[in-house]
Residue, then its C-alpha position, 0 to 999 in steps of 0.5 A: m565853735a558851732d555852739l558858741n556862734m549859735s549862742e551869740e546869734p540873736q534869737g531868731s529863726t536862724g539861731l535855732t537851726g544850729n543843731l537841727t537838720t532840714n528834716d527837723i525843720n520841715d517837721l516843725t513847720s508841718l507841726v505849726n501848720a497843723i496846729k494852726n489848721s486844727t479844730p478849736e478843741t485841739q488848740k484848747f487841749l494844747k494850750e492847757l498842756m502848755e499851761g500845765r493844766k490837766p486837759n479835759l479828755t474827750t474821746a472820738k467815741d464820745q464826740s460821735q455819740s454826742s453828734t448822734e444824739l443831736t442828730q436824733k434830737d433834731e429828727v424828733i423835733r422835725q417829726n413833731a413839728t406839727f402846726e396848730k389846726w384851724n377850727g374853720e371859724p372866720l372870726t378865729w382866722t386872724p389870730h390863727y394866721y399870725l400863729l402860722k407865721s410864727q410857726c413857719r419861722v420857728y420850724k423852717p430850719l428844722l423842715v429845711t425846705d419850703e415845700a415841707v413848710c407849705m405842706k404843714i400849712y396845708e395840713s392845718i386847714p380843715e377839709p371843708q375850707r381846704q377846697r378854697i386853696r386846693g387850686y393853688w396847692i395843685k398849681c404849686g405841685e405842677k410847677e414844683k415851686y413852693d413859697w410859704k410866705e406866698m401861701l400864707d398870703v393866699c390863705h389870708s386873702e381866701y379865709f379873711d371874713q370880709v363881710g364880718a370885717q365890714k360889720a365889725e367896722s360898722k360896730l366900731l364906728a357906732m361904739r361909745q364909751g359909757e360915762s361910768q365905764l372904765f377905759r380899760k374895759f371899754l378898750q378891750e371891747w373896742e380892740l376886739q372889734l378892731e381885730y375883727a375889722g382887720g384894723r391891725d395894719w391901719p395907720e396909727s392916726i386912723k386908729i386914734n381918730k376912731l378911738r377918740s370919737a368913741l370916748s366919753e365927753k369926760i375924757q374928750d374935754k381933757y385931751s389938752v391936759l393929758d397931752l396924748p400923742i396924735n400918731d402913736y397909738q401905743g402911746w395912749f396905753i402907756r401911763k397917760g392913756e391907760k391911767q389918766n384916761t379914767q379921771y372919774a370915780t367909779r360906781s363904788g366910789a374908788l378913784q382909778s386914776e393916778y392923775l387925780t391922786s398925784p401930789a400936784l393935785s392933793n387936798s392941801p391948797a397951793p401957796g397964793t391960792t387962798d383968800h384973806d379968810g383962808d378959803v381956796v379960790m376955785s377957778g380954772m384947772k385949780i379946782d380940787l377935782h379929788s374932792l369933787a369926785s369924792l362928793v359925786a361918789k358919795l351922792n351916787t352911793s347915797n342915792k343907790n342905797k336909797k334905791n335899794e331900800a325896801p319901799k314902805s308898805r302903804p294901803p291901797a287907795p280906794w277905787l274911783t269911778e271915771s266921774e270921780i277921777a274927772e272931778l278930782i283932776s279938774k280940782g287939781l287934787c291927788l287921786r289917792c288921798k284927795k288932797n292938793g300939793h302933790i300928784s298921785r304917784y308921790c302920795k305918801k298915804f296911799g298906794p296904787p288902787k286895786r280893782p275890786v272883784e265883781l262877785g256878780k260876774r266873776v265867781t269861783f268854781r266853788k260857787n259854780r255848778a261846775w264844782r259838782y261835776g268833778e272839776s274841783r281841782v281847777k282853782a283859777e277864777i273864771s266867769e260863768q260866760e267864759y266857762k260856757n264858751f270853754l265847754v262849747k270848744l271842749h269837744g270836737k268831731p271825729v274825722i270821718i270820710n265816705a269810703i266805697i267798698n264793694s259798691t257800698l258806702v261805708p263811713a271810715l274813721v281816720d285816726l292818727g293815734c291808731t298804730i294799725y294800718s286798718v281795722f274792719s268791724d265784724h258787722i261790715a265784714k259779714q255784710l259785705d262778705l269780705p274774704r277772711i284769713k286766719v292769722p296767729p292770735k295777737e293782743l291789741k288795745l283799741a277803742k271799743d264800745s265796752d268800757t270794761e275790756t280794753k284789750i282784745v285778741v284778734d286772729e282774722i284779717c280780711w281783704a277789700y278794694i276801697n275807693l276814696d274819691g276815685k283813688k282805688n287800691s286794695i286794703c287789708g286789716y284786722i277784724i274786731e267785733g263791736l267797733a263803733h265804726g265800720l272801718i278805721l284807717g290808722e297812721p300807717w295808712m296815712r303815711l303810706n298814702d301821703v295823707v295831708y289833713r287840714a284841720r281848718d278846712r276839715t279836708l283830707y288830701i291823698g297822694e300826689e294828685r291831692h284828692n280833695i275829700r270832705i269830712q262828714k259834718e255829723t258822725k255816722s256809724t254803720 
């Protein structure tokens, strides 16, 4: 009776409990709740079992391994989240600023905290420029409050080149498109200056007005035809601005505009635009711009070819005196062929005249006595008077000053080319009875009276007290026989005593006190 009654009951929750105990019902309820609260993977697995499909089994080990791999991958990405370093140039700050913005948005989920993002921004600034935001960085550390957007604004206000922006804006106002310059090439230069001037955030109308004032007259006359937007800067570069703003032929003759080559402006005349002879009526905007531009391009090409042609060689015109030139000008004749009807620059018979060489005043070295003096290598033409003036300036006087050694006046040669501190003549050392010291032999190459021997060996030095315009100090130098001067002061002496030589005044200044020492007018030797 129980089975019969259960079969006759409607299919409901109560009809299934005929042979189930309370524990079975509780177990089923718990199973249903567990399925509802299970993960999507578990529900998918049970659904595949109910549909009779073979489920894709994944063990807990595989799941933990995949989660570990994801965690390790995130950690690697987090460690490699390095920001591009700025090179410190003011002109490159603006693109670097927008690059930092993008990097902050991309790496923020990996870096998790604003402090980590701010640290990356701080590391991307080079050390010399980092000092300008160091105060803000210390302030954030003291308050333990970091905001990467605020830090980017602070960096932009510190590193944006205001002076360079003003110069770029002035240049932006002064830029003008050439009559034969393509709009795209001009736009690249114009937008580069706009970027330097910080005009990215300017209102659209201001950028368009500045651009319109910089365009050529050919494009300005076609604003009404092109129907360019007033408040949409990007609209100038989509079809109308980028393609139709080049409504002229380039220097090569190729048309760069779809507006001219469109079917509406083809070479075939439209119906109703021809007269009774079949000629096209040229009026208003119905002029065939394509034919006109092609004609202009052909003329430019022909003129360019004419300019590139090599000019025909013409003999030089005869040289005229001033009286002859004045007479021809009064008669209105050409100064070259002495005929009327043209000016001298357009003369087809003669070229520009050449000044004749006056043999009496200008002679070559082959006809001059200088050729016999061993100067045969000079090939340039020079007058005899110029050669004489050159010989006067060819030789100078040595830099000789008066030095007092042991109460004796000794002429001393100051030689910047001498690499030794000082050199004494053997005659002066004997005359003044200077103390001598033996030193290891050393080979020197100095100026001597004899031309046959250029290298000598010295093995003695001597000491002396020298007085130069009241500046007293001790001096030590080698002793050499046969010197043309009693004492030679070399470059080390000039450097250690801070010697300044003024060639125009022929004066030496020694030391910080600047002792004024006049150089002898004549060479004297002891």
